[in-house]
C-alpha positions as CSV (number, residue, x, y, z in Angstrom):
1,M,125.3,57.0,8.5
2,E,121.1,56.0,8.2
3,L,121.6,58.7,5.4
4,K,124.5,56.7,3.2
5,E,122.6,53.6,4.0
6,T,119.4,55.0,2.4
7,K,121.4,56.3,-0.7
8,M,123.0,52.7,-1.1
9,R,119.4,51.2,-1.1
10,T,118.4,53.5,-3.5
11,K,121.1,52.6,-5.8
12,I,120.5,49.3,-5.2
13,L,116.9,49.6,-6.1
14,V,117.6,51.5,-9.2
15,L,120.0,49.4,-10.6
16,V,117.6,46.2,-10.0
17,I,114.8,48.3,-11.8
18,M,117.3,48.9,-14.7
19,V,118.3,45.6,-15.1
20,F,114.7,44.1,-15.1
21,C,113.7,46.9,-17.3
22,I,116.5,45.7,-19.8
23,K,115.2,42.2,-19.6
24,I,111.8,43.4,-20.4
25,Y,113.2,45.3,-23.4
26,A,115.2,42.6,-24.4
27,Q,112.5,40.0,-24.5
28,N,110.0,42.5,-26.5
29,K,112.5,43.1,-28.8
30,D,113.2,39.4,-29.3
31,I,109.3,38.7,-29.7
32,S,109.3,42.2,-32.0
33,N,111.8,40.0,-34.2
34,I,109.8,36.9,-34.2
35,N,107.1,38.6,-35.3
36,D,108.9,40.5,-38.0
37,M,110.3,37.5,-39.2
38,K,107.1,35.7,-39.5
39,Y,105.7,38.5,-41.2
40,N,108.8,38.6,-43.3
41,I,108.3,35.0,-44.5
42,K,104.6,35.3,-45.0
43,L,105.5,38.5,-47.2
44,I,108.1,36.2,-48.8
45,K,105.5,33.4,-49.6
46,F,103.0,35.7,-50.9
47,Y,105.3,37.6,-53.5
48,I,106.8,34.1,-54.4
49,E,103.0,32.7,-55.5
50,K,102.1,36.0,-57.1
51,N,105.4,35.3,-59.3
52,E,107.3,38.6,-57.8
53,Y,110.5,37.1,-57.6
54,D,112.3,40.7,-57.1
55,N,109.9,41.7,-54.2
56,A,110.5,38.4,-52.6
57,L,114.4,38.1,-53.1
58,E,114.5,41.7,-51.6
59,Y,112.8,40.6,-48.4
60,I,114.6,37.4,-48.4
61,D,118.1,39.4,-48.4
62,K,116.9,41.5,-45.4
63,T,115.5,38.9,-43.5
64,L,118.7,36.6,-43.7
65,E,120.6,39.2,-42.0
66,E,119.0,38.6,-38.7
67,S,117.5,35.4,-38.9
68,I,118.6,32.7,-37.3
69,D,116.6,29.7,-39.1
70,K,118.4,30.5,-42.5
71,D,117.4,27.3,-44.4
72,S,113.7,28.1,-45.5
73,L,115.2,31.7,-46.8
74,F,117.8,29.8,-48.7
75,F,115.3,27.1,-49.9
76,F,113.1,30.3,-51.0
77,K,115.9,31.8,-53.0
78,G,116.7,28.3,-54.5
79,V,112.7,28.0,-55.4
80,I,113.2,31.4,-57.2
81,Y,116.3,31.2,-59.3
82,H,114.5,27.8,-60.0
83,E,111.8,29.6,-61.6
84,Y,114.3,31.5,-63.5
85,E,116.1,28.6,-64.5
86,D,119.2,29.8,-62.9
87,W,120.2,26.3,-62.1
88,Q,123.6,27.1,-60.6
89,Q,122.3,29.5,-58.3
90,A,119.0,27.3,-57.6
91,S,121.5,24.5,-56.7
92,E,123.8,26.6,-54.5
93,F,120.7,27.8,-52.6
94,Y,119.0,24.6,-52.3
95,A,122.4,23.0,-51.3
96,Q,122.7,25.9,-48.5
97,A,119.3,25.3,-47.3
98,I,120.2,21.6,-46.8
99,L,123.6,22.5,-44.7
100,H,121.6,24.8,-42.3
101,T,118.2,22.7,-41.7
102,S,118.1,21.1,-38.4
103,K,114.9,19.2,-39.4
104,E,115.9,15.5,-40.5
105,Q,112.4,14.9,-41.9
106,I,112.9,16.9,-45.0
107,I,116.5,16.7,-46.0
108,D,115.8,13.8,-48.2
109,E,113.2,15.8,-49.7
110,R,115.1,18.9,-50.1
111,L,118.3,16.8,-51.6
112,A,115.5,15.3,-54.2
113,I,115.0,19.0,-55.3
114,F,118.5,19.7,-55.4
115,E,119.5,16.6,-57.2
116,N,116.9,17.8,-60.0
117,A,118.7,20.9,-60.1
118,I,122.2,20.2,-60.0
119,F,121.9,17.6,-63.3
120,Q,121.1,21.2,-65.2
121,V,124.2,22.5,-64.3
122,S,127.5,22.2,-66.4
123,P,129.6,18.8,-65.4
124,L,132.4,20.9,-64.1
125,T,130.6,23.6,-62.1
126,A,128.1,20.7,-60.8
127,F,130.9,18.6,-59.4
128,D,132.1,21.5,-57.4
129,I,129.0,22.6,-56.2
130,V,128.3,19.2,-54.8
131,S,131.8,18.4,-53.9
132,T,131.6,21.8,-51.7
133,A,128.5,20.2,-50.3
134,V,129.9,17.0,-49.3
135,S,132.9,18.7,-47.3
136,E,130.8,21.1,-45.5
137,A,128.1,18.4,-44.4
138,I,128.3,17.6,-40.6
139,D,125.3,15.5,-40.4
140,P,125.8,11.8,-41.8
141,Q,122.1,11.8,-43.5
142,M,123.4,15.3,-45.8
143,H,126.6,13.7,-45.8
144,I,125.8,10.5,-47.5
145,G,123.3,12.5,-49.7
146,F,125.4,14.7,-51.4
147,L,128.2,11.5,-51.8
148,Y,125.0,9.7,-53.4
149,I,124.5,12.8,-56.0
150,L,127.9,13.1,-56.4
151,A,128.5,9.8,-57.6
152,K,125.4,10.0,-59.8
153,L,127.0,12.9,-61.7
154,Y,130.0,11.2,-62.5
155,E,128.1,8.1,-63.7
156,N,126.2,10.6,-66.0
157,N,129.0,11.8,-67.3
158,Q,130.6,8.2,-67.9
159,L,133.1,8.5,-65.0
160,Y,132.7,5.3,-63.7
161,G,136.0,4.9,-61.6
162,E,135.3,8.3,-59.8
163,A,131.6,7.1,-59.1
164,N,132.8,3.8,-57.4
165,D,135.2,5.7,-55.5
166,V,132.5,7.7,-54.2
167,Y,130.6,4.5,-53.6
168,G,133.6,3.4,-51.9
169,T,133.4,5.9,-49.6
170,I,129.7,5.4,-48.9
171,L,130.4,1.4,-48.1
172,L,132.6,2.8,-45.4
173,E,129.7,4.8,-43.9
174,T,126.8,2.3,-44.7
175,E,125.3,-0.5,-42.5
176,E,124.9,-4.1,-44.0
177,P,121.6,-3.7,-46.0
178,E,122.6,-0.9,-48.1
179,S,126.1,-2.0,-48.8
180,W,124.2,-4.9,-51.1
181,N,122.8,-2.0,-53.2
182,L,126.3,-0.4,-53.3
183,K,128.4,-3.5,-54.2
184,I,126.0,-3.8,-57.5
185,K,126.5,-0.2,-58.5
186,I,130.2,-0.9,-58.2
187,A,130.0,-4.2,-60.4
188,T,127.9,-2.5,-62.9
189,N,130.0,0.4,-63.1
190,K,133.2,-1.9,-63.5
191,I,130.9,-3.6,-66.5
192,F,130.9,-0.4,-68.2
193,Q,134.6,0.1,-67.8
194,K,135.1,-3.2,-69.2
195,E,136.6,-4.2,-66.0
196,Y,134.7,-7.6,-66.2
197,E,137.3,-9.8,-63.8
198,E,136.8,-7.2,-61.3
199,A,133.0,-7.1,-61.4
200,L,133.0,-10.8,-61.1
201,D,135.0,-10.6,-58.0
202,V,132.2,-8.8,-56.4
203,L,129.5,-10.4,-57.8
204,E,130.6,-13.9,-56.9
205,P,130.7,-13.7,-53.2
206,L,127.2,-11.8,-53.3
207,I,125.6,-14.9,-55.8
208,A,127.0,-17.4,-53.2
209,I,125.0,-15.7,-50.2
210,D,121.8,-16.9,-52.6
211,D,120.0,-13.6,-51.3
212,S,116.6,-13.7,-53.1
213,L,115.9,-10.3,-53.3
214,Y,119.2,-9.6,-55.2
215,N,120.0,-12.7,-57.1
216,E,118.3,-11.8,-60.0
217,K,119.9,-8.5,-60.5
218,L,122.9,-10.2,-59.5
219,L,122.5,-13.0,-62.2
220,F,121.9,-11.0,-64.8
221,L,125.2,-8.8,-64.3
222,N,127.2,-12.2,-63.9
223,Y,126.3,-13.3,-67.3
224,I,126.7,-10.0,-68.8
225,A,130.5,-10.1,-67.6
226,N,131.2,-13.9,-68.2
227,I,129.9,-13.8,-71.8
228,S,132.0,-10.6,-72.0
229,I,135.5,-12.4,-71.4
230,E,133.7,-15.6,-73.1
231,R,133.1,-17.9,-70.4
232,Y,130.4,-19.5,-72.1
233,E,129.7,-22.2,-69.2
234,D,129.8,-19.5,-66.5
235,A,127.2,-17.3,-68.6
236,K,125.3,-20.3,-69.2
237,T,124.6,-21.1,-65.5
238,S,123.3,-17.6,-64.6
239,L,121.0,-17.5,-67.8
240,L,119.5,-21.0,-67.1
241,R,118.8,-20.1,-63.3
242,L,117.4,-16.7,-64.5
243,Y,115.1,-18.7,-67.1
244,L,114.3,-21.1,-64.7
245,D,113.5,-19.0,-61.7
246,F,112.6,-15.8,-62.9
247,P,110.2,-16.0,-65.7
248,E,108.9,-12.4,-65.0
249,N,112.2,-10.9,-65.3
250,P,112.2,-7.7,-67.6
251,N,115.0,-9.2,-69.7
252,R,113.4,-12.1,-70.4
253,N,113.9,-12.3,-74.2
254,D,117.5,-11.1,-73.7
255,I,117.6,-14.3,-71.4
256,I,116.7,-16.5,-73.9
257,A,118.5,-15.2,-77.0
258,G,121.7,-15.3,-74.7
259,L,121.2,-19.0,-74.0
260,A,120.3,-19.7,-77.8
261,D,123.7,-18.1,-78.5
262,V,125.7,-20.1,-75.8
263,F,124.1,-23.5,-76.9
264,E,124.9,-22.5,-80.4
265,H,128.6,-21.2,-79.5
266,Q,128.6,-25.1,-77.4
267,E,127.1,-26.7,-80.6
268,Q,124.2,-27.7,-78.9
269,Y,122.1,-26.8,-81.8
270,L,118.9,-28.5,-80.8
271,M,118.7,-26.5,-77.5
272,S,120.0,-23.2,-79.6
273,W,116.5,-24.3,-81.5
274,F,114.5,-25.2,-78.9
275,M,115.4,-21.3,-77.2
276,L,114.7,-19.7,-80.4
277,N,111.4,-21.5,-80.8
278,E,110.3,-20.1,-77.1
279,L,111.7,-16.7,-78.2
280,F,109.5,-16.8,-81.4
281,K,106.3,-17.0,-79.0
282,I,107.1,-13.7,-76.9
283,S,108.4,-11.6,-79.9
284,D,106.9,-9.0,-81.8
285,Q,106.6,-9.5,-85.8
286,V,109.6,-7.2,-86.5
287,Q,111.5,-9.6,-84.1
288,K,110.2,-12.8,-85.6
289,Y,111.1,-11.9,-89.2
290,K,114.7,-12.0,-88.2
291,L,114.1,-15.3,-85.8
292,R,112.6,-16.9,-88.7
293,K,116.1,-16.7,-90.2
294,D,118.0,-17.7,-87.3
295,I,116.0,-20.7,-86.7
296,D,116.3,-22.0,-90.2
297,R,120.3,-21.5,-90.2
298,I,120.3,-23.6,-86.4
299,K,117.8,-26.2,-88.4
300,Q,120.5,-26.5,-91.0
301,K,123.2,-27.1,-88.6
302,I,121.2,-29.7,-86.8
303,C,120.5,-31.8,-90.0
304,E,124.3,-31.4,-90.9
305,T,125.0,-33.1,-87.3
306,N,123.5,-36.8,-88.2
307,T,124.0,-38.2,-84.6
308,I,121.4,-36.2,-83.0
309,E,118.5,-35.7,-85.8
310,D,116.3,-38.3,-83.8
311,Q,116.3,-35.9,-81.0
312,F,113.9,-33.7,-83.2
313,K,111.0,-35.8,-82.1
314,Y,111.0,-34.7,-78.3
315,F,110.2,-31.0,-79.3
316,K,107.3,-29.5,-81.0
317,P,108.1,-26.3,-83.1
318,V,106.2,-23.2,-82.7
319,L,106.2,-21.5,-86.2
320,E,103.2,-21.4,-87.8
321,I,104.2,-23.1,-91.4
322,D,104.1,-26.3,-92.6
323,E,105.8,-29.3,-91.4
324,Q,108.3,-29.4,-94.3
325,S,109.5,-25.9,-94.1
326,I,110.1,-26.7,-90.4
327,L,112.3,-30.2,-90.9
328,P,114.3,-29.4,-93.7
329,C,116.1,-32.9,-93.6
330,N,114.5,-35.9,-93.4
331,I,113.7,-36.9,-90.1
332,D,111.2,-40.2,-89.0
């Protein structure tokens, strides 16, 4: 009986030792794999820095088979094909690098690199690559990032309706502050599609909120949409706000020229003349040559409208020519 108990204890002890040894072996193997992985990544970086891309690709493919964190390896492959100017493969591997990463802080950086590469790919292939990435992206940051790139691709190929469909999808997943920019993009694309009424349906509720951060851009788009469908009074309202409230607007010349055109259309020739003179002040020499003709044309219309001739005395022309040339009709 004692002999049997001894044998049993021995077997149990042997079993415990075996389990312990297996655990130690597994741990050592994991450590070895980690060390090998680190070594291989250092080697891959070395080969890339030395422009030995074939060697780098060989080690990447070997390491990918055993690696758990594959995002860096996919990114390295993207970099290599980027250097080869094989934009399709570079884009595909950049996309995989993004989809496999768990580091939120580098997603936007990699999305920017991916965007740069994907715009070098033929449109149909690019649409397919990005659409696949959109469908595979589970993380919201990745998903929205790929959607924005898809919308930009559509815009770049003048597919504005498709771009707006994508922006509409993003709107459903976006908080209020960012929704303003999306709605502005949608309105802009509506204008490109010559769907001016629909653009105004987007713009007018935003303008009514009177947000100083967005008003400048909204008013200019509102002017373009209104003038395109010959709503001159509404176009003038937007232009006047831009002229008075945003003197540093980069489209200042277009704003003043637009006001001159609207005033002329409404037969407010004196105001049109005044705006043309304002535009003359900030124009280059080539533009001034054309503006002189426009100013002369408007002055002639003013002189033909006898009821407003005397209003000239309230304005001081800026053209540096003699008074008789400025005032072609007799004005006291």
